[in-house]
C-alpha positions in Angstrom: -9.8 -4.6 10.0 -6.7 -4.9 7.9 -5.8 -7.9 5.8 -2.4 -8.2 4.2 -2.1 -10.4 1.2 1.6 -10.9 0.5 4.1 -13.7 0.0 7.0 -11.5 1.2 8.9 -13.3 3.9 9.0 -10.3 6.2 5.2 -9.8 5.9 5.9 -6.5 4.1 4.3 -4.4 2.7 2.2 -3.7 5.7 -0.5 -1.1 6.5 -1.2 0.5 9.8 -4.1 2.7 10.7 -3.1 6.1 12.2 -5.0 9.2 13.3 -3.7 11.0 10.2 -4.4 8.2 7.7 -3.0 4.8 6.6 0.8 4.2 6.9 2.1 1.7 4.3 5.5 0.3 5.1 7.6 -1.7 2.6 11.2 -2.9 1.9 12.6 -2.3 -1.6 15.8 -2.5 -3.5 18.0 0.5 -3.0 17.3 2.6 -6.1 14.0 1.1 -7.2 10.9 3.2 -7.5 7.7 2.2 -5.7 4.2 2.8 -7.1 1.3 3.0 -4.7 -2.3 2.7 -6.1 -5.6 2.8 -4.3 -9.1 1.6 -5.1 -12.0 2.9 -3.0 -15.1 0.6 -2.5 -14.0 -1.6 -5.4 -13.9 1.4 -7.8 -11.2 2.3 -10.3 -7.5 2.3 -9.4 -5.9 5.7 -8.8 -2.1 6.1 -8.7 -1.2 7.9 -5.5 2.6 8.1 -6.2 5.2 6.5 -8.4 8.2 7.4 -6.2 7.2 6.4 -2.7 9.5 6.0 0.2 8.7 3.9 3.2 6.5 4.6 5.1 4.1 6.2 2.7 1.1 7.8 4.4 -2.3 8.1 2.7 -3.9 11.1 4.5 -7.1 11.3 2.5 -10.2 11.1 4.7 -12.7 8.3 4.3 -15.8 7.6 6.5 -16.3 4.5 8.5 -17.4 1.6 6.4 -15.1 2.5 3.5 -13.3 -0.4 1.8 -9.8 0.4 0.6 -7.5 -1.7 -1.5 -3.8 -0.6 -2.0 -1.5 -2.0 -4.5 2.3 -1.6 -3.9 4.5 -2.3 -6.9 8.3 -2.4 -6.2 11.5 -4.0 -7.2 12.9 -6.9 -5.1 15.8 -9.1 -6.1 15.8 -7.6 -9.6 12.1 -8.4 -10.2 9.1 -6.2 -10.2 6.6 -7.4 -7.5 3.0 -6.4 -6.7 1.4 -6.7 -3.3 -2.1 -5.9 -2.3 -3.3 -4.6 1.0 -6.9 -4.4 2.1 -8.3 -2.0 4.7 -11.9 -1.8 6.0 -12.5 1.4 8.0 
C-alpha cells in the first residue's frame, strides 16, 4: 500500500514500488536542492540525500510488513516545501 500526502497540484512527489526499491518522483525548481529523509517503523529520521534528482531510488532492503515514511523537501515557486510519502511493504 502507498499513501501520498501532498497538496501539490500534480500529485507529486509520488512513490512507486519497484523490484530494486522505491522510486520517488518529484518536480522542483531548476536549481533547487532536494532533501530526501526516511523513517523506518516510526523510528528516527535519516537523511538519505540532500541533492536528489528525480526520480530518486531508495534501494535499501526491508522485509514485508515494514512501514516507511519519506519526507521530500524542495523548492517550489521560491518557497521551501515539505511533502510526506507513506509506504507499507
